[in-house]
N, C-alpha and C positions, 0 to 999 in steps of 0.2 A: 504494500500500500504506500503510495506517495504521501509524504508528510507535508502536504499543502493544506489549504483550508478545508477542502473536501475530505481528504484522508484523515486529518486531525478531528474533524467534526464526527466522522463515522467512528473513529477509534474512541472518542470520548463517550459517545452514546452507547457503543458496544460495552465499554468497561462498566459504566454506571448500570446498564441493563443487566449485565451478568452478575454484578454484585447484588443487585436487587433480587435477582432470581435465586440467589442462595437461600433467601428466607421464604419466598412465596410457596414453593411446593410443600415444604414441611407444614406451613400454615394450613394449606388446603387439606392435606391428609390427616393431620392431627385433629382438626376440627371434627371430621367425621368419626375418627376413632374415639374421641371424647364422648360424642353423642351415643355411640354404640355401647361404650362402657357404662355410661350413666343409665342407659335404657335397661341394661342387665341389673344395675343396682335397684332401680325402681321396681323391676319385675320380681327380683329375688329378695330384696331388702337385706342383702348381706353387706355389712360395713366395708368389707375388703374392696368392693367395686366402687364405693364412694371414695375410698382412699386412692384407688387407681386413677379415678377421674380427676381428683384434685392434684395428684402428683404430676401426671402428664399434662394437666392444665397449666401448671406453673411453667413448664417448658414451652407450651403453646403461647402463653402470654409474653414471654421474653422474645420469642421469635416474631410474634405478631407486631410488637412495638418496633422492632428493627425493620421489618418489612415496610411498615407505614413510613418510617423516617427516610428510608432510602428511595421509596417510590415517589415522593413529592418532587424531588429534583428532576426526575425524568420528564414530568409534565411541563416544567418550566423550559426545558431544553427545546421543545417544539417551537416555542415562540422566540427563543434567543438564538439558537444555533441553526434552526431550520425555518427561518421566517418566510421564505417564499413557499415552502411546503405548506406552512400554516395558512398563508394567503390563498394558495391554489386549491386546497382540499379541506380547509377548516370547517366548511359548512357540513361536510359528511363526517370527517374524522372527529370533530369536536363533540358531536352529540353522544356517541357511546362513551367517550372519554369523560364527559361531564357526568353521565349517569354512574359510571364506575366510581368517580370521586365522591359523589353523594352517598353511594352505598358504603364506601370504605370509611368515610369520615363521620357519617351520621348513623346509618343502620348498623354496620359492623361494630363501630366503636361503642355504641350504646349497648348492643347485645353482649359484647365482651365484658363491659363493666357490670352488667346484670349477672353474667356468669360468675364472675369472681366475688361480687359482693352480695349476691342473692341467696347464697346457701342457707343462711339463717333467717332470711326475710320472706322466702317463697316456699310454698309447699313442694314436695318432691316432684309431683307431676308438673307444676308450673315451671319449676327450674328446668326440668327435662325439656319442656317446650322451648324455653329460652335457649338451651344448648343446641337443640336441633335447628332452631331459627338462626342461631349464630353460624352453625356449620353450613346451612343452605345459603345464607347471605354471603358468607365468605366465598363459596364456590360460584355464586351468581356474580359476585364482583369480578371474578376472573373471566366470566362469560363476556362482559362488556369490553374488557381489554382485548380479548381475542376476537370479538366482532370487529373492533377497530383494526387489529393486526391482520385479520383475515381479509378485510377489505383492501388492505395494501397489497396482499398477495393476489387477490382476484377482485378487482374493482367492478362492482355491479350497482345498479340502482342509482346511477348518477350520470350526468353529462356536463360537458363544458359549455359555459355561456361565453360566446366569442366577444361580447361587448364588455363584460366585467373581468374576463380572464380568470374565472373561478369555476371550479366544479360545483354543481348544485345537485341537491338530492332530488332524484326522480321518483324513487320508491324506497321509503325507509324500511318497508317490509322486506324488500329484496336485500337490503343491507344487513338486516338482522338475521335473515334466514339464509345468508350466503353459505353454500355448502362447504367451502373451504374453512370458513370461520367455525361452523359447527363441528367439523372434523377436528380442527385444531383444539377446540374447547374440550371435547371428550378425551382426546389424546393427551392434552396437557394435564387435565385434572387426574387422569389415570396415572400419569407419571408422578404427580404429586402424592397420590395414594401409595405408590410404590416407595417413594422417598420416605414417607412417614412410617410405613410398615417396616422397612429395613432398619430405620432409626430405632423404633421401639423394640424390634427384635434384637438388635445389637446391644442396646442398653440393658435390656432385660437379661440377655445372655451373660453380660458382664456381672450382673447381680448374682446369677446362678453360679458362675465361676467363683465368685467371692463368698458364696454361701450366705448372702444377705437377702432379706425381703423375698423369700422364696415363693410365698403365696402370691404376692403381687407380680413377681417376675414371671412365674410360669403361666399365670392367667394372661398376662400381657403378651407373652410369646404366642399363646394359643390364638388370641384375637389377631395379633399382627401377622401370623403365618397365614391364616385364612384370608384376611383382608389383603395382604400383600400378594398372595397367589392370584386372587381375582384381579387385583390391580395390574400386575405384571402381564397376565394373559391379555387383559384389555389393551394394554399398551401395544402389544404385538399385533393384535387384531386391528386396532384402530390405526396403527402405523401402516398396515396394508391398505386401508381406506385412503390414507394420506398419499400413498404412492399412486393409487389409482387416480386421485384427483390431480396430482401433479402431472400425470401424463396428459390430462385434458387441458389444464390451465397453465402449467409451468414446465413445458417440455424440456427447455434448456436446463433447468435445475435437475430434472431426472436424468438427462443424458450426462451431465457433469458428475453427478453422484456415481453413476455407473462407469465413468470414463469411456463412454461409448462415442467414439469419434465418427464411425461409419454407421449408416443405417443397416441393420441386420435383417435377414429374412425372418418373417414371423413364424413362431413366437421367439422373441429375443431371449438370449441366455443371461443369467445373472453372473456377474464377475465377482468371484469370491475374494480374489486378491490379485494385485497387479501393480505396476509402477507407471502411473500417468505421467506423460511428458508433454507439457504445454507447448514447448518450442517445436518439437517434432510432430505434434498433433497426433499422437497415438499412445496406446497403453502397452507397455512392454511386459512380457512374462505373465500375461493374464491367464488365470485359471477360471474356467466357466462351468456353470451348472446349466444344462440346456433347459429351455422353456420357462424357467422360473420367473425371469423378469417380464416376459410377455404376459404370463398369467397375473402377476402382481400389477403391472402397469396398464393392461388392457382388459384383463379377465376374459381373454379369448385366445384362440390358437391361430387366428388368421389376420390379426391387426398388427401392423408394424409400429415400432417405437422409433421415431426419427433420431438419427445420430447428430452430433454437434455440427458437422460440416454442412449437412442438409439444412439444419436450423439456421445457420449463419446465412446460407443462400436465401432462405425465406426472409430473414431479417433485412437483407438488402432490398428485397421487394417491398417490405413494409416501410423502409426508410423512403423509398421513392414515392410510395403512396402518401406517406406523411408529409413530404415536401409539397404535394398538391394541396393538402389541407393547410399547411403553413402559409403558402402563397395566398390562398383564399382568405385566411385569417388576417393577414397583413392588409389586404385590400379592404376588408370589412372594418378594421380598426382605423384605417386612414379616412373613413367616412365620418369620423367623429360623432357617432351616434345617429347619423342619418340612416334612413331605411336602405338596406342593401338590396341590390337586384336579386330577384328570385333565383336566377341561374347561378349567381355567386354563392348564395346560401346553400343551394342544392349541391354545388361542388364541394363546399366545406363539409356538409353533412355526410356526403358519400365517402369521404376520406378521413373524417375526424377521429375515428377509432385508431388511426395510425399516426396521429400527430406527435405522440410521445417519441416515436422512433426518429422523426425529424429533429426533435430536440437533442437527441444524442450527438448531433453534429455541432452543437453549441460548444462542445469541448475543443473543437478544432477551428471554427470559423464563427464570427459574430452573426452573419446572416446565412443560415443553412442552405438557402437557395444558391449560394455562391460556392458550395462545396464541390470538390473535384470527385471523380470516380474513385480515386485512391482513398480519399477521406471517407467516402460512403462505405467502401469496403472495410476500412479500419473501424468505423463506427459499428458496423455489423459484427465484427469480431469482438468489439467491446461488450457485446451481449453474452459472451462466454465468461462465466466466473472462473476463478482459479480452481482447477479441477482437483489437484492433489489434496489440498486441505479438506475439500468436501468428501472426496473418495474415502480418505482414511477416517475422518471424524464420523462419518455415517457408519462405518464398519465397527468402530469402537462402541458406538451407541447400541448397535444391534447385538454385538457380542455380549455386552453387559446386560441387555434386556433378557437374553436367554439364560444368563447366569442367575438373574433374580428369580426367574421362574423355577430353576432348579433349587435354589436356596430356600425359597418359601415353600415349595412343594415338599422338600425334605423335612422341614420343621412341621409342616402340616401333618405329615404321616407320623412323625415322632410324637406329636401332640395327641393324635388319635390313638396311638398305642401307649400313651402316658409314659413316654421315655425321653422327655426333653433333656434330661441331664445324663443320658446314657453315654454320650460321646463328647467328652470335653473338647476334642479338637474341632468338632463342628461348632461348638459354642464360640471358640476362638475365631473361627472363620466368620461367624455372624458379627462379632465385634469389629474385626478388621474390615468387614464389608460396609460399615456405616457410611464412609464418604463416597462409595462408588455410585449410588443413585444420583448424587449431585453432579458427578462427572458426566453421567449419561444424560441428565437433564440439560446441562450446559451444552453438551455436544448437539443435542436436539435443536436448541435455539440457534446454535452456530450454523447448522445445516439449513434451517428455515430462513435465516436472515442473510447469511453470506451467499446462499445459493440463488437469491433473486437479484444479486448485483448484475448490472449497474442501476437497478431500478429502486427508487424510493417507493413508487407505486407501479406495480407490474404493468409495463406497456404504456404507461401514462406519463410519468414524471421521472426523469433520470435523477440520480443522486446529485450529480454535478450541477444541476440547475436548482436544486431544492435548498441549498445552503444559504445562510445569511452572509452578508458582505462584511465579514469580520477579518481582523488580522490574525495570521497563523499563530503569532506569539500569544495573543489573548486567549485563544482556544487552548494552546499548549499549557499555559499557566493554570487556567481553570481546571483542565483535565488533571494535572498533577495535584492540584488542591483537592479535587474530588477523590482521587485515588488514596491520598493520605488520610482524609477524613473517613472514607469508607473502610479503609484497612483498620483504623482505630476502632470503628464501630464493630467490625467483624471480630476483632480480638476481644472487645468487651463482651459481645454476645457469647463467644465461645467460653470465656471465663465464667460468665453467669450460668450458662448451661451446665458446664462441668461442676460448678459449685453446687447447683441444685441436684445434680445426679449423685455426687458424692454424699450430700446430706441425706438423700433418700426421702421416702414418703414420711409424712407426719404420723407417728405411731398413735397419736390421740384419735385419729380418724377411725381406728378400729373399735372405738367405744361405741356400743350400739345406741342409736337414737331411739326415741319412743316410736314403736311400731316396727323397728328393725328386728331381724332375727339376732340371736345371740352371736357374738363374735367367736372366732375359732379359739380353742383352748390356749391358755397362756403358754408361750414358748414354742408353739407349733410353727409360726412363721419364721422363727430364727433357727430352726433345726439345722444342724450342720450338713446333713445329707438326708435324702429320701430314697427309700427302696421303690421299685416300680409299683408295688401295691399301695404304699403310702402316697404316691404321687396322684392317687385318685382325687386328692384334694384340689387338683387343677380345675376340675369342672365346677360350674356354678352351683 
């Protein structure tokens, strides 16, 4: 990436977004796990489940606060670093973003407060309703962010007004029901569920290895294993849906992920491993699995997936079509608000869908209509993202996804057999696996965002046109400041989380409340070891 104003603005937003997303998936998943645990408490009236809900709730609260703090900055960046982007698409992008902000700062914050301070003020059922509302609200907050992001990947329900040079909402329903946005939402929240499940599984496994809080730990592992298995399977299934949608709406991203330079006969094979070479425009030493990519990308045996070179040729055609729209647009704007001739408007409307491709030439010439054939060819090749980073990042993400299925399935079986403590080495694997879901989640966002370069909005607005007119030094200094502050926040969060984990649950929570069943016999939770038969206490 060139460290000019465009490159620095991209890097700053990427860093702040990836810092922010450290906190988001754990918040999404833990909120649902808390609701499940409290539901069991209300149904069984066993104090151990209240203790579990409160203990994991502390970790949720720490993470939620950090997520909100780091998310605020991202919204300001749209107006500060990406001012033309905000001008061009603010009417569409701003609506879901505003709804998300309202949900996060009013609905979510209120419900989180009621969750923590309502235990002694609300009845069990009412508090349970609050917890589920908090969990649902947290996940719906993610929906609106992903509606906005999905629209950037597949812009629907909007059209450009040539007089104002702004995209305007044509159908808000189409924006909200955007298939790419919906697929991204369910895929992202499933990834969040996997993050939270592996986190709970790993922390609980650490308790078991230390012989501490065994009742809480084993019950937590049981819930996390089942929840994580469902979540990790969903991630894989919904990832397949994302691949199918990419073949329809983001063919270049899919071809780059596969390192597919040439169009293959249908059905295309899946490249397991290889060495993509951007300069030679080929992938060396590729190992293929026949048919798999064709089935994922097209769900058929007779539909081709275009290769990068054919997509570049199509991009050249789109650029030439966009130049017709650009020329008509300039003539319309030259009329200074006067009624444009019908023929001119028809010319613009016929080619307006390709206007963004003409804007790719702004990187090389002020007036795209003056571009040479060589510049048009270069702009077409600019639609190809860097293949090697996408290729390898995608495979790391997929490999980790299958590992999470194996991990959670193993502990699910052990839980069913009441042998969660039978294999200490597996418990150690669970502990060491705690950071892996975050790596997978960050890889997923890298693939999604880096893969659609050079577009800020796919096919509509190039990144190079969307930035603010700032000095590179200004962006560099603020970026370094954000990285420093966010690193401090991350260290603080990790210290708080580790302190809460070392402290463990509050033993006073095991005291039965009026209407609760009697707590477990004294000393049972702290027993140094459990035989397989004694481990029957894992069940509710």
